[in-house]
PDB file of the backbone (N, CA, C, O) and the ligand in Angstrom, with CONECT records:
HET     ZN  A 101       1
ATOM      1  N   UNK A   1     -37.385  45.498   3.222  1.00  0.00           N
ATOM      2  CA  UNK A   1     -38.182  46.403   2.381  1.00  0.00           C
ATOM      3  C   UNK A   1     -38.576  45.720   1.067  1.00  0.00           C
ATOM      4  O   UNK A   1     -39.612  46.031   0.478  1.00  0.00           O
ATOM      5  N   UNK A   2     -37.741  44.793   0.624  1.00  0.00           N
ATOM      6  CA  UNK A   2     -38.025  44.056  -0.608  1.00  0.00           C
ATOM      7  C   UNK A   2     -39.305  43.261  -0.498  1.00  0.00           C
ATOM      8  O   UNK A   2     -40.081  43.197  -1.451  1.00  0.00           O
ATOM      9  N   UNK A   3     -39.541  42.645   0.672  1.00  0.00           N
ATOM     10  CA  UNK A   3     -40.756  41.849   0.887  1.00  0.00           C
ATOM     11  C   UNK A   3     -41.999  42.745   0.821  1.00  0.00           C
ATOM     12  O   UNK A   3     -43.007  42.362   0.228  1.00  0.00           O
ATOM     13  N   UNK A   4     -41.928  43.931   1.426  1.00  0.00           N
ATOM     14  CA  UNK A   4     -43.052  44.863   1.411  1.00  0.00           C
ATOM     15  C   UNK A   4     -43.411  45.266  -0.026  1.00  0.00           C
ATOM     16  O   UNK A   4     -44.587  45.336  -0.382  1.00  0.00           O
ATOM     17  N   UNK A   5     -42.408  45.524  -0.825  1.00  0.00           N
ATOM     18  CA  UNK A   5     -42.644  45.881  -2.230  1.00  0.00           C
ATOM     19  C   UNK A   5     -43.306  44.730  -2.975  1.00  0.00           C
ATOM     20  O   UNK A   5     -44.214  44.930  -3.781  1.00  0.00           O
ATOM     21  N   UNK A   6     -42.833  43.518  -2.688  1.00  0.00           N
ATOM     22  CA  UNK A   6     -43.404  42.334  -3.343  1.00  0.00           C
ATOM     23  C   UNK A   6     -44.878  42.174  -2.973  1.00  0.00           C
ATOM     24  O   UNK A   6     -45.716  41.898  -3.831  1.00  0.00           O
ATOM     25  N   UNK A   7     -45.185  42.352  -1.678  1.00  0.00           N
ATOM     26  CA  UNK A   7     -46.580  42.242  -1.226  1.00  0.00           C
ATOM     27  C   UNK A   7     -47.448  43.312  -1.880  1.00  0.00           C
ATOM     28  O   UNK A   7     -48.577  43.036  -2.286  1.00  0.00           O
ATOM     29  N   UNK A   8     -46.920  44.539  -1.984  1.00  0.00           N
ATOM     30  CA  UNK A   8     -47.668  45.623  -2.624  1.00  0.00           C
ATOM     31  C   UNK A   8     -47.949  45.283  -4.084  1.00  0.00           C
ATOM     32  O   UNK A   8     -49.049  45.503  -4.591  1.00  0.00           O
ATOM     33  N   UNK A   9     -46.930  44.743  -4.747  1.00  0.00           N
ATOM     34  CA  UNK A   9     -47.080  44.369  -6.153  1.00  0.00           C
ATOM     35  C   UNK A   9     -48.180  43.305  -6.325  1.00  0.00           C
ATOM     36  O   UNK A   9     -49.021  43.398  -7.219  1.00  0.00           O
ATOM     37  N   UNK A  10     -48.147  42.292  -5.439  1.00  0.00           N
ATOM     38  CA  UNK A  10     -49.153  41.221  -5.502  1.00  0.00           C
ATOM     39  C   UNK A  10     -50.550  41.800  -5.270  1.00  0.00           C
ATOM     40  O   UNK A  10     -51.511  41.435  -5.948  1.00  0.00           O
ATOM     41  N   UNK A  11     -50.640  42.713  -4.294  1.00  0.00           N
ATOM     42  CA  UNK A  11     -51.932  43.335  -3.977  1.00  0.00           C
ATOM     43  C   UNK A  11     -52.466  44.098  -5.197  1.00  0.00           C
ATOM     44  O   UNK A  11     -53.648  44.003  -5.526  1.00  0.00           O
ATOM     45  N   UNK A  12     -51.592  44.848  -5.858  1.00  0.00           N
ATOM     46  CA  UNK A  12     -52.005  45.616  -7.036  1.00  0.00           C
ATOM     47  C   UNK A  12     -52.494  44.664  -8.130  1.00  0.00           C
ATOM     48  O   UNK A  12     -53.502  44.929  -8.785  1.00  0.00           O
ATOM     49  N   UNK A  13     -51.778  43.560  -8.321  1.00  0.00           N
ATOM     50  CA  UNK A  13     -52.174  42.597  -9.349  1.00  0.00           C
ATOM     51  C   UNK A  13     -53.548  42.015  -9.029  1.00  0.00           C
ATOM     52  O   UNK A  13     -54.390  41.873  -9.915  1.00  0.00           O
ATOM     53  N   UNK A  14     -53.772  41.673  -7.738  1.00  0.00           N
ATOM     54  CA  UNK A  14     -55.067  41.092  -7.344  1.00  0.00           C
ATOM     55  C   UNK A  14     -56.199  42.090  -7.585  1.00  0.00           C
ATOM     56  O   UNK A  14     -57.243  41.735  -8.132  1.00  0.00           O
ATOM     57  N   UNK A  15     -55.985  43.343  -7.171  1.00  0.00           N
ATOM     58  CA  UNK A  15     -57.018  44.370  -7.354  1.00  0.00           C
ATOM     59  C   UNK A  15     -57.310  44.577  -8.835  1.00  0.00           C
ATOM     60  O   UNK A  15     -58.471  44.663  -9.235  1.00  0.00           O
ATOM     61  N   UNK A  16     -56.256  44.659  -9.652  1.00  0.00           N
ATOM     62  CA  UNK A  16     -56.441  44.847 -11.091  1.00  0.00           C
ATOM     63  C   UNK A  16     -57.206  43.666 -11.682  1.00  0.00           C
ATOM     64  O   UNK A  16     -58.099  43.858 -12.507  1.00  0.00           O
ATOM     65  N   UNK A  17     -56.866  42.456 -11.271  1.00  0.00           N
ATOM     66  CA  UNK A  17     -57.526  41.250 -11.764  1.00  0.00           C
ATOM     67  C   UNK A  17     -59.020  41.258 -11.428  1.00  0.00           C
ATOM     68  O   UNK A  17     -59.866  40.913 -12.252  1.00  0.00           O
ATOM     69  N   UNK A  18     -59.313  41.666 -10.178  1.00  0.00           N
ATOM     70  CA  UNK A  18     -60.723  41.698  -9.768  1.00  0.00           C
ATOM     71  C   UNK A  18     -61.500  42.770 -10.538  1.00  0.00           C
ATOM     72  O   UNK A  18     -62.666  42.574 -10.881  1.00  0.00           O
ATOM     73  N   UNK A  19     -60.843  43.908 -10.808  1.00  0.00           N
ATOM     74  CA  UNK A  19     -61.509  44.963 -11.576  1.00  0.00           C
ATOM     75  C   UNK A  19     -61.830  44.481 -12.989  1.00  0.00           C
ATOM     76  O   UNK A  19     -62.901  44.765 -13.525  1.00  0.00           O
ATOM     77  N   UNK A  20     -60.879  43.742 -13.587  1.00  0.00           N
ATOM     78  CA  UNK A  20     -61.115  43.213 -14.942  1.00  0.00           C
ATOM     79  C   UNK A  20     -62.273  42.223 -14.918  1.00  0.00           C
ATOM     80  O   UNK A  20     -63.132  42.241 -15.799  1.00  0.00           O
ATOM     81  N   UNK A  21     -62.292  41.358 -13.903  1.00  0.00           N
ATOM     82  CA  UNK A  21     -63.377  40.374 -13.796  1.00  0.00           C
ATOM     83  C   UNK A  21     -64.732  41.051 -13.629  1.00  0.00           C
ATOM     84  O   UNK A  21     -65.710  40.673 -14.275  1.00  0.00           O
ATOM     85  N   UNK A  22     -64.780  42.072 -12.743  1.00  0.00           N
ATOM     86  CA  UNK A  22     -66.035  42.813 -12.537  1.00  0.00           C
ATOM     87  C   UNK A  22     -66.483  43.503 -13.816  1.00  0.00           C
ATOM     88  O   UNK A  22     -67.670  43.518 -14.143  1.00  0.00           O
ATOM     89  N   UNK A  23     -65.521  44.075 -14.539  1.00  0.00           N
ATOM     90  CA  UNK A  23     -65.851  44.777 -15.781  1.00  0.00           C
ATOM     91  C   UNK A  23     -66.436  43.807 -16.803  1.00  0.00           C
ATOM     92  O   UNK A  23     -67.429  44.109 -17.465  1.00  0.00           O
ATOM     93  N   UNK A  24     -65.807  42.637 -16.924  1.00  0.00           N
ATOM     94  CA  UNK A  24     -66.300  41.655 -17.895  1.00  0.00           C
ATOM     95  C   UNK A  24     -67.675  41.135 -17.496  1.00  0.00           C
ATOM     96  O   UNK A  24     -68.523  40.897 -18.356  1.00  0.00           O
ATOM     97  N   UNK A  25     -67.902  40.955 -16.189  1.00  0.00           N
ATOM     98  CA  UNK A  25     -69.217  40.512 -15.713  1.00  0.00           C
ATOM     99  C   UNK A  25     -70.282  41.561 -16.006  1.00  0.00           C
ATOM    100  O   UNK A  25     -71.403  41.230 -16.392  1.00  0.00           O
ATOM    101  N   UNK A  26     -69.915  42.855 -15.816  1.00  0.00           N
ATOM    102  CA  UNK A  26     -70.858  43.942 -16.078  1.00  0.00           C
ATOM    103  C   UNK A  26     -71.203  44.008 -17.556  1.00  0.00           C
ATOM    104  O   UNK A  26     -72.358  44.234 -17.916  1.00  0.00           O
ATOM    105  N   UNK A  27     -70.207  43.811 -18.414  1.00  0.00           N
ATOM    106  CA  UNK A  27     -70.453  43.827 -19.857  1.00  0.00           C
ATOM    107  C   UNK A  27     -71.369  42.668 -20.249  1.00  0.00           C
ATOM    108  O   UNK A  27     -72.287  42.837 -21.052  1.00  0.00           O
ATOM    109  N   UNK A  28     -71.111  41.494 -19.676  1.00  0.00           N
ATOM    110  CA  UNK A  28     -71.946  40.330 -19.989  1.00  0.00           C
ATOM    111  C   UNK A  28     -73.379  40.567 -19.530  1.00  0.00           C
ATOM    112  O   UNK A  28     -74.324  40.217 -20.236  1.00  0.00           O
ATOM    113  N   UNK A  29     -73.544  41.167 -18.339  1.00  0.00           N
ATOM    114  CA  UNK A  29     -74.871  41.441 -17.805  1.00  0.00           C
ATOM    115  C   UNK A  29     -75.611  42.436 -18.707  1.00  0.00           C
ATOM    116  O   UNK A  29     -76.797  42.271 -18.997  1.00  0.00           O
ATOM    117  N   UNK A  30     -74.866  43.495 -19.155  1.00  0.00           N
ATOM    118  CA  UNK A  30     -75.481  44.503 -20.008  1.00  0.00           C
ATOM    119  C   UNK A  30     -75.942  43.874 -21.323  1.00  0.00           C
ATOM    120  O   UNK A  30     -77.017  44.202 -21.826  1.00  0.00           O
ATOM    121  N   UNK A  31     -75.136  42.976 -21.877  1.00  0.00           N
ATOM    122  CA  UNK A  31     -75.510  42.304 -23.122  1.00  0.00           C
ATOM    123  C   UNK A  31     -76.788  41.490 -22.932  1.00  0.00           C
ATOM    124  O   UNK A  31     -77.655  41.478 -23.805  1.00  0.00           O
ATOM    125  N   UNK A  32     -76.903  40.811 -21.791  1.00  0.00           N
ATOM    126  CA  UNK A  32     -78.115  40.033 -21.515  1.00  0.00           C
ATOM    127  C   UNK A  32     -79.331  40.944 -21.406  1.00  0.00           C
ATOM    128  O   UNK A  32     -80.408  40.621 -21.906  1.00  0.00           O
ATOM    129  N   UNK A  33     -79.144  42.106 -20.734  1.00  0.00           N
ATOM    130  CA  UNK A  33     -80.266  43.019 -20.531  1.00  0.00           C
ATOM    131  C   UNK A  33     -80.772  43.582 -21.850  1.00  0.00           C
ATOM    132  O   UNK A  33     -81.973  43.797 -22.012  1.00  0.00           O
ATOM    133  N   UNK A  34     -79.858  43.827 -22.803  1.00  0.00           N
ATOM    134  CA  UNK A  34     -80.292  44.378 -24.078  1.00  0.00           C
ATOM    135  C   UNK A  34     -80.932  43.299 -24.935  1.00  0.00           C
ATOM    136  O   UNK A  34     -81.722  43.598 -25.831  1.00  0.00           O
ATOM    137  N   UNK A  35     -80.593  42.046 -24.663  1.00  0.00           N
ATOM    138  CA  UNK A  35     -81.104  40.973 -25.508  1.00  0.00           C
ATOM    139  C   UNK A  35     -82.507  40.539 -25.078  1.00  0.00           C
ATOM    140  O   UNK A  35     -83.316  40.150 -25.920  1.00  0.00           O
ATOM    141  N   UNK A  36     -82.798  40.601 -23.794  1.00  0.00           N
ATOM    142  CA  UNK A  36     -84.076  40.103 -23.301  1.00  0.00           C
ATOM    143  C   UNK A  36     -85.295  40.821 -23.885  1.00  0.00           C
ATOM    144  O   UNK A  36     -86.253  40.151 -24.270  1.00  0.00           O
ATOM    145  N   UNK A  37     -85.301  42.166 -23.967  1.00  0.00           N
ATOM    146  CA  UNK A  37     -86.487  42.820 -24.544  1.00  0.00           C
ATOM    147  C   UNK A  37     -86.731  42.395 -25.984  1.00  0.00           C
ATOM    148  O   UNK A  37     -87.879  42.277 -26.412  1.00  0.00           O
ATOM    149  N   UNK A  38     -85.650  42.163 -26.737  1.00  0.00           N
ATOM    150  CA  UNK A  38     -85.814  41.736 -28.124  1.00  0.00           C
ATOM    151  C   UNK A  38     -86.589  40.425 -28.192  1.00  0.00           C
ATOM    152  O   UNK A  38     -87.457  40.244 -29.046  1.00  0.00           O
ATOM    153  N   UNK A  39     -86.259  39.508 -27.272  1.00  0.00           N
ATOM    154  CA  UNK A  39     -86.915  38.197 -27.273  1.00  0.00           C
ATOM    155  C   UNK A  39     -88.406  38.366 -26.991  1.00  0.00           C
ATOM    156  O   UNK A  39     -89.240  37.744 -27.650  1.00  0.00           O
ATOM    157  N   UNK A  40     -88.745  39.219 -25.998  1.00  0.00           N
ATOM    158  CA  UNK A  40     -90.153  39.366 -25.627  1.00  0.00           C
ATOM    159  C   UNK A  40     -90.939  40.063 -26.733  1.00  0.00           C
ATOM    160  O   UNK A  40     -92.127  39.796 -26.912  1.00  0.00           O
ATOM    161  N   UNK A  41     -90.276  40.962 -27.484  1.00  0.00           N
ATOM    162  CA  UNK A  41     -90.962  41.624 -28.589  1.00  0.00           C
ATOM    163  C   UNK A  41     -91.196  40.623 -29.712  1.00  0.00           C
ATOM    164  O   UNK A  41     -92.253  40.613 -30.342  1.00  0.00           O
ATOM    165  N   UNK A  42     -90.188  39.776 -29.953  1.00  0.00           N
ATOM    166  CA  UNK A  42     -90.288  38.808 -31.029  1.00  0.00           C
ATOM    167  C   UNK A  42     -91.415  37.810 -30.746  1.00  0.00           C
ATOM    168  O   UNK A  42     -92.058  37.310 -31.669  1.00  0.00           O
ATOM    169  N   UNK A  43     -91.648  37.525 -29.448  1.00  0.00           N
ATOM    170  CA  UNK A  43     -92.644  36.538 -29.079  1.00  0.00           C
ATOM    171  C   UNK A  43     -94.030  37.174 -29.122  1.00  0.00           C
ATOM    172  O   UNK A  43     -94.405  37.904 -28.204  1.00  0.00           O
ATOM    173  N   UNK A  44     -94.777  36.910 -30.156  1.00  0.00           N
ATOM    174  CA  UNK A  44     -96.088  37.528 -30.332  1.00  0.00           C
ATOM    175  C   UNK A  44     -97.119  36.807 -29.483  1.00  0.00           C
ATOM    176  O   UNK A  44     -97.083  35.588 -29.316  1.00  0.00           O
ATOM    177  N   UNK A  45     -98.044  37.605 -28.949  1.00  0.00           N
ATOM    178  CA  UNK A  45     -99.106  37.042 -28.126  1.00  0.00           C
ATOM    179  C   UNK A  45    -100.395  36.979 -28.938  1.00  0.00           C
ATOM    180  O   UNK A  45    -100.721  37.904 -29.681  1.00  0.00           O
ATOM    181  N   UNK A  46    -101.110  35.896 -28.788  1.00  0.00           N
ATOM    182  CA  UNK A  46    -102.411  35.759 -29.445  1.00  0.00           C
ATOM    183  C   UNK A  46    -103.439  35.386 -28.387  1.00  0.00           C
ATOM    184  O   UNK A  46    -103.092  34.967 -27.283  1.00  0.00           O
ATOM    185  N   UNK A  47    -104.704  35.544 -28.741  1.00  0.00           N
ATOM    186  CA  UNK A  47    -105.789  35.336 -27.778  1.00  0.00           C
ATOM    187  C   UNK A  47    -106.585  34.096 -28.150  1.00  0.00           C
ATOM    188  O   UNK A  47    -106.932  33.891 -29.313  1.00  0.00           O
ATOM    189  N   UNK A  48    -106.869  33.275 -27.151  1.00  0.00           N
ATOM    190  CA  UNK A  48    -107.737  32.124 -27.366  1.00  0.00           C
ATOM    191  C   UNK A  48    -109.162  32.622 -27.599  1.00  0.00           C
ATOM    192  O   UNK A  48    -109.674  33.432 -26.826  1.00  0.00           O
ATOM    193  N   UNK A  49    -109.800  32.137 -28.664  1.00  0.00           N
ATOM    194  CA  UNK A  49    -111.149  32.596 -29.025  1.00  0.00           C
ATOM    195  C   UNK A  49    -112.210  32.119 -28.029  1.00  0.00           C
ATOM    196  O   UNK A  49    -113.295  32.696 -27.958  1.00  0.00           O
ATOM    197  N   UNK A  50    -111.908  31.085 -27.272  1.00  0.00           N
ATOM    198  CA  UNK A  50    -112.907  30.508 -26.365  1.00  0.00           C
ATOM    199  C   UNK A  50    -112.796  31.110 -24.972  1.00  0.00           C
ATOM    200  O   UNK A  50    -113.793  31.586 -24.429  1.00  0.00           O
ATOM    201  N   UNK A  51    -111.611  31.100 -24.386  1.00  0.00           N
ATOM    202  CA  UNK A  51    -111.485  31.562 -22.999  1.00  0.00           C
ATOM    203  C   UNK A  51    -110.804  32.926 -22.897  1.00  0.00           C
ATOM    204  O   UNK A  51    -110.613  33.432 -21.792  1.00  0.00           O
ATOM    205  N   UNK A  52    -110.427  33.541 -24.050  1.00  0.00           N
ATOM    206  CA  UNK A  52    -109.842  34.880 -24.097  1.00  0.00           C
ATOM    207  C   UNK A  52    -108.511  34.989 -23.364  1.00  0.00           C
ATOM    208  O   UNK A  52    -108.082  36.094 -23.028  1.00  0.00           O
ATOM    209  N   UNK A  53    -107.851  33.864 -23.111  1.00  0.00           N
ATOM    210  CA  UNK A  53    -106.544  33.910 -22.464  1.00  0.00           C
ATOM    211  C   UNK A  53    -105.504  34.273 -23.517  1.00  0.00           C
ATOM    212  O   UNK A  53    -105.613  33.868 -24.674  1.00  0.00           O
ATOM    213  N   UNK A  54    -104.491  35.041 -23.105  1.00  0.00           N
ATOM    214  CA  UNK A  54    -103.395  35.407 -24.010  1.00  0.00           C
ATOM    215  C   UNK A  54    -102.228  34.449 -23.807  1.00  0.00           C
ATOM    216  O   UNK A  54    -101.841  34.144 -22.678  1.00  0.00           O
ATOM    217  N   UNK A  55    -101.680  33.985 -24.914  1.00  0.00           N
ATOM    218  CA  UNK A  55    -100.554  33.064 -24.825  1.00  0.00           C
ATOM    219  C   UNK A  55     -99.611  33.293 -26.001  1.00  0.00           C
ATOM    220  O   UNK A  55    -100.026  33.829 -27.029  1.00  0.00           O
ATOM    221  N   UNK A  56     -98.333  32.889 -25.860  1.00  0.00           N
ATOM    222  CA  UNK A  56     -97.386  33.070 -26.965  1.00  0.00           C
ATOM    223  C   UNK A  56     -97.860  32.332 -28.207  1.00  0.00           C
ATOM    224  O   UNK A  56     -98.408  31.233 -28.128  1.00  0.00           O
ATOM    225  N   UNK A  57     -97.637  32.956 -29.351  1.00  0.00           N
ATOM    226  CA  UNK A  57     -98.103  32.386 -30.613  1.00  0.00           C
ATOM    227  C   UNK A  57     -97.520  30.989 -30.850  1.00  0.00           C
ATOM    228  O   UNK A  57     -98.171  30.123 -31.434  1.00  0.00           O
ATOM    229  N   UNK A  58     -96.264  30.784 -30.379  1.00  0.00           N
ATOM    230  CA  UNK A  58     -95.627  29.481 -30.579  1.00  0.00           C
ATOM    231  C   UNK A  58     -96.389  28.375 -29.843  1.00  0.00           C
ATOM    232  O   UNK A  58     -96.405  27.227 -30.285  1.00  0.00           O
ATOM    233  N   UNK A  59     -97.027  28.733 -28.703  1.00  0.00           N
ATOM    234  CA  UNK A  59     -97.750  27.739 -27.918  1.00  0.00           C
ATOM    235  C   UNK A  59     -99.202  27.622 -28.339  1.00  0.00           C
ATOM    236  O   UNK A  59     -99.898  26.695 -27.925  1.00  0.00           O
ATOM    237  N   UNK A  60     -99.670  28.567 -29.169  1.00  0.00           N
ATOM    238  CA  UNK A  60    -101.083  28.579 -29.535  1.00  0.00           C
ATOM    239  C   UNK A  60    -101.353  27.612 -30.685  1.00  0.00           C
ATOM    240  O   UNK A  60    -100.441  27.223 -31.415  1.00  0.00           O
ATOM    241  N   UNK A  61    -102.606  27.238 -30.829  1.00  0.00           N
ATOM    242  CA  UNK A  61    -103.041  26.363 -31.912  1.00  0.00           C
ATOM    243  C   UNK A  61    -103.860  27.189 -32.882  1.00  0.00           C
ATOM    244  O   UNK A  61    -104.837  27.832 -32.495  1.00  0.00           O
ATOM    245  N   UNK A  62    -103.458  27.170 -34.150  1.00  0.00           N
ATOM    246  CA  UNK A  62    -104.131  27.986 -35.154  1.00  0.00           C
ATOM    247  C   UNK A  62    -105.448  27.346 -35.549  1.00  0.00           C
ATOM    248  O   UNK A  62    -105.566  26.123 -35.631  1.00  0.00           O
ATOM    249  N   UNK A  63    -106.449  28.207 -35.795  1.00  0.00           N
ATOM    250  CA  UNK A  63    -107.717  27.724 -36.318  1.00  0.00           C
ATOM    251  C   UNK A  63    -107.565  27.262 -37.758  1.00  0.00           C
ATOM    252  O   UNK A  63    -106.570  27.570 -38.414  1.00  0.00           O
ATOM    253  N   UNK A  64    -108.546  26.528 -38.246  1.00  0.00           N
ATOM    254  CA  UNK A  64    -108.452  25.959 -39.583  1.00  0.00           C
ATOM    255  C   UNK A  64    -108.415  27.033 -40.663  1.00  0.00           C
ATOM    256  O   UNK A  64    -107.763  26.859 -41.692  1.00  0.00           O
ATOM    257  N   UNK A  65    -109.120  28.153 -40.431  1.00  0.00           N
ATOM    258  CA  UNK A  65    -109.264  29.168 -41.464  1.00  0.00           C
ATOM    259  C   UNK A  65    -107.957  29.911 -41.723  1.00  0.00           C
ATOM    260  O   UNK A  65    -107.729  30.371 -42.842  1.00  0.00           O
ATOM    261  N   UNK A  66    -107.094  30.040 -40.715  1.00  0.00           N
ATOM    262  CA  UNK A  66    -105.890  30.854 -40.851  1.00  0.00           C
ATOM    263  C   UNK A  66    -104.667  29.982 -41.073  1.00  0.00           C
ATOM    264  O   UNK A  66    -104.568  28.879 -40.535  1.00  0.00           O
ATOM    265  N   UNK A  67    -103.741  30.488 -41.871  1.00  0.00           N
ATOM    266  CA  UNK A  67    -102.443  29.809 -41.948  1.00  0.00           C
ATOM    267  C   UNK A  67    -101.577  30.310 -40.806  1.00  0.00           C
ATOM    268  O   UNK A  67    -101.800  31.403 -40.284  1.00  0.00           O
ATOM    269  N   UNK A  68    -100.602  29.525 -40.423  1.00  0.00           N
ATOM    270  CA  UNK A  68     -99.862  29.802 -39.189  1.00  0.00           C
ATOM    271  C   UNK A  68     -98.977  31.031 -39.304  1.00  0.00           C
ATOM    272  O   UNK A  68     -98.472  31.499 -38.284  1.00  0.00           O
ATOM    273  N   UNK A  69     -98.765  31.576 -40.493  1.00  0.00           N
ATOM    274  CA  UNK A  69     -97.941  32.776 -40.634  1.00  0.00           C
ATOM    275  C   UNK A  69     -98.743  34.047 -40.431  1.00  0.00           C
ATOM    276  O   UNK A  69     -98.174  35.138 -40.394  1.00  0.00           O
ATOM    277  N   UNK A  70    -100.033  33.925 -40.301  1.00  0.00           N
ATOM    278  CA  UNK A  70    -100.881  35.109 -40.189  1.00  0.00           C
ATOM    279  C   UNK A  70    -101.269  35.362 -38.741  1.00  0.00           C
ATOM    280  O   UNK A  70    -101.529  34.424 -37.987  1.00  0.00           O
ATOM    281  N   UNK A  71    -101.308  36.639 -38.354  1.00  0.00           N
ATOM    282  CA  UNK A  71    -101.768  37.006 -37.021  1.00  0.00           C
ATOM    283  C   UNK A  71    -103.291  37.091 -36.966  1.00  0.00           C
ATOM    284  O   UNK A  71    -103.885  37.021 -35.891  1.00  0.00           O
ATOM    285  N   UNK A  72    -103.913  37.242 -38.122  1.00  0.00           N
ATOM    286  CA  UNK A  72    -105.370  37.266 -38.163  1.00  0.00           C
ATOM    287  C   UNK A  72    -105.889  35.838 -38.018  1.00  0.00           C
ATOM    288  O   UNK A  72    -105.114  34.886 -37.930  1.00  0.00           O
ATOM    289  N   UNK A  73    -107.186  35.711 -37.996  1.00  0.00           N
ATOM    290  CA  UNK A  73    -107.746  34.388 -37.856  1.00  0.00           C
ATOM    291  C   UNK A  73    -107.834  33.974 -36.404  1.00  0.00           C
ATOM    292  O   UNK A  73    -107.559  34.763 -35.500  1.00  0.00           O
ATOM    293  N   UNK A  74    -108.212  32.749 -36.192  1.00  0.00           N
ATOM    294  CA  UNK A  74    -108.520  32.284 -34.846  1.00  0.00           C
ATOM    295  C   UNK A  74    -107.343  31.524 -34.245  1.00  0.00           C
ATOM    296  O   UNK A  74    -106.643  30.767 -34.916  1.00  0.00           O
ATOM    297  N   UNK A  75    -107.161  31.763 -32.947  1.00  0.00           N
ATOM    298  CA  UNK A  75    -106.108  31.068 -32.198  1.00  0.00           C
ATOM    299  C   UNK A  75    -106.731  30.460 -30.952  1.00  0.00           C
ATOM    300  O   UNK A  75    -107.703  30.979 -30.404  1.00  0.00           O
ATOM    301  N   UNK A  76    -106.149  29.347 -30.518  1.00  0.00           N
ATOM    302  CA  UNK A  76    -106.702  28.630 -29.361  1.00  0.00           C
ATOM    303  C   UNK A  76    -105.583  28.185 -28.441  1.00  0.00           C
ATOM    304  O   UNK A  76    -104.457  27.937 -28.873  1.00  0.00           O
ATOM    305  N   UNK A  77    -105.922  28.086 -27.143  1.00  0.00           N
ATOM    306  CA  UNK A  77    -104.924  27.691 -26.158  1.00  0.00           C
ATOM    307  C   UNK A  77    -104.756  26.180 -26.123  1.00  0.00           C
ATOM    308  O   UNK A  77    -103.742  25.679 -25.638  1.00  0.00           O
ATOM    309  N   UNK A  78    -105.743  25.449 -26.632  1.00  0.00           N
ATOM    310  CA  UNK A  78    -105.684  23.986 -26.543  1.00  0.00           C
ATOM    311  C   UNK A  78    -106.534  23.380 -27.659  1.00  0.00           C
ATOM    312  O   UNK A  78    -107.437  24.039 -28.173  1.00  0.00           O
ATOM    313  N   UNK A  79    -106.255  22.134 -28.037  1.00  0.00           N
ATOM    314  CA  UNK A  79    -107.095  21.473 -29.051  1.00  0.00           C
ATOM    315  C   UNK A  79    -108.559  21.392 -28.630  1.00  0.00           C
ATOM    316  O   UNK A  79    -109.457  21.436 -29.470  1.00  0.00           O
ATOM    317  N   UNK A  80    -108.795  21.273 -27.310  1.00  0.00           N
ATOM    318  CA  UNK A  80    -110.173  21.196 -26.820  1.00  0.00           C
ATOM    319  C   UNK A  80    -110.947  22.472 -27.154  1.00  0.00           C
ATOM    320  O   UNK A  80    -112.103  22.416 -27.575  1.00  0.00           O
ATOM    321  N   UNK A  81    -110.292  23.626 -26.959  1.00  0.00           N
ATOM    322  CA  UNK A  81    -110.977  24.884 -27.248  1.00  0.00           C
ATOM    323  C   UNK A  81    -111.153  25.085 -28.745  1.00  0.00           C
ATOM    324  O   UNK A  81    -112.128  25.695 -29.187  1.00  0.00           O
ATOM    325  N   UNK A  82    -110.212  24.574 -29.520  1.00  0.00           N
ATOM    326  CA  UNK A  82    -110.376  24.654 -30.980  1.00  0.00           C
ATOM    327  C   UNK A  82    -111.611  23.867 -31.409  1.00  0.00           C
ATOM    328  O   UNK A  82    -112.387  24.331 -32.245  1.00  0.00           O
ATOM    329  N   UNK A  83    -111.794  22.674 -30.836  1.00  0.00           N
ATOM    330  CA  UNK A  83    -112.939  21.829 -31.164  1.00  0.00           C
ATOM    331  C   UNK A  83    -114.244  22.477 -30.718  1.00  0.00           C
ATOM    332  O   UNK A  83    -115.226  22.468 -31.461  1.00  0.00           O
ATOM    333  N   UNK A  84    -114.264  23.036 -29.515  1.00  0.00           N
ATOM    334  CA  UNK A  84    -115.499  23.636 -29.000  1.00  0.00           C
ATOM    335  C   UNK A  84    -115.858  24.887 -29.803  1.00  0.00           C
ATOM    336  O   UNK A  84    -117.040  25.186 -29.979  1.00  0.00           O
ATOM    337  N   UNK A  85    -114.840  25.632 -30.298  1.00  0.00           N
ATOM    338  CA  UNK A  85    -115.121  26.793 -31.127  1.00  0.00           C
ATOM    339  C   UNK A  85    -115.742  26.355 -32.461  1.00  0.00           C
ATOM    340  O   UNK A  85    -116.674  26.987 -32.960  1.00  0.00           O
ATOM    341  N   UNK A  86    -115.220  25.281 -33.019  1.00  0.00           N
ATOM    342  CA  UNK A  86    -115.758  24.765 -34.287  1.00  0.00           C
ATOM    343  C   UNK A  86    -117.201  24.323 -34.100  1.00  0.00           C
ATOM    344  O   UNK A  86    -118.049  24.558 -34.961  1.00  0.00           O
ATOM    345  N   UNK A  87    -117.476  23.674 -32.957  1.00  0.00           N
ATOM    346  CA  UNK A  87    -118.841  23.233 -32.689  1.00  0.00           C
ATOM    347  C   UNK A  87    -119.782  24.414 -32.533  1.00  0.00           C
ATOM    348  O   UNK A  87    -120.920  24.370 -33.002  1.00  0.00           O
ATOM    349  N   UNK A  88    -119.309  25.486 -31.867  1.00  0.00           N
ATOM    350  CA  UNK A  88    -120.109  26.692 -31.700  1.00  0.00           C
ATOM    351  C   UNK A  88    -120.447  27.320 -33.043  1.00  0.00           C
ATOM    352  O   UNK A  88    -121.576  27.757 -33.266  1.00  0.00           O
ATOM    353  N   UNK A  89    -119.475  27.362 -33.926  1.00  0.00           N
ATOM    354  CA  UNK A  89    -119.646  28.049 -35.217  1.00  0.00           C
ATOM    355  C   UNK A  89    -120.634  27.357 -36.113  1.00  0.00           C
ATOM    356  O   UNK A  89    -121.382  28.032 -36.820  1.00  0.00           O
ATOM    357  N   UNK A  90    -120.675  26.052 -36.119  1.00  0.00           N
ATOM    358  CA  UNK A  90    -121.523  25.322 -37.051  1.00  0.00           C
ATOM    359  C   UNK A  90    -122.918  25.097 -36.502  1.00  0.00           C
ATOM    360  O   UNK A  90    -123.756  24.493 -37.172  1.00  0.00           O
TER     361      UNK A  90
HETATM  362 ZN    ZN A 101    -108.837  28.616 -24.345  1.00  0.00          ZN2+
END
């Protein structure tokens, strides 16, 4: 009977251990889920003046008229489009 009790004890420990692991994994997953929307909100989208494509502000190229801290002004997806926009304007 002693062996049966020992096996039961081991089983309880294993189940408890797995529950703790699952709980910690769920908490970690929940933290990731709450963090992701913040990142996407922080990442501002701007529009290329030439091809009207939307791209993250970090990847965009600012036009000469605007400083990079401003959302106004012209944004471009590539140096080529910045040049072609300048040529169009003048
Ligand atoms: Zn473009």
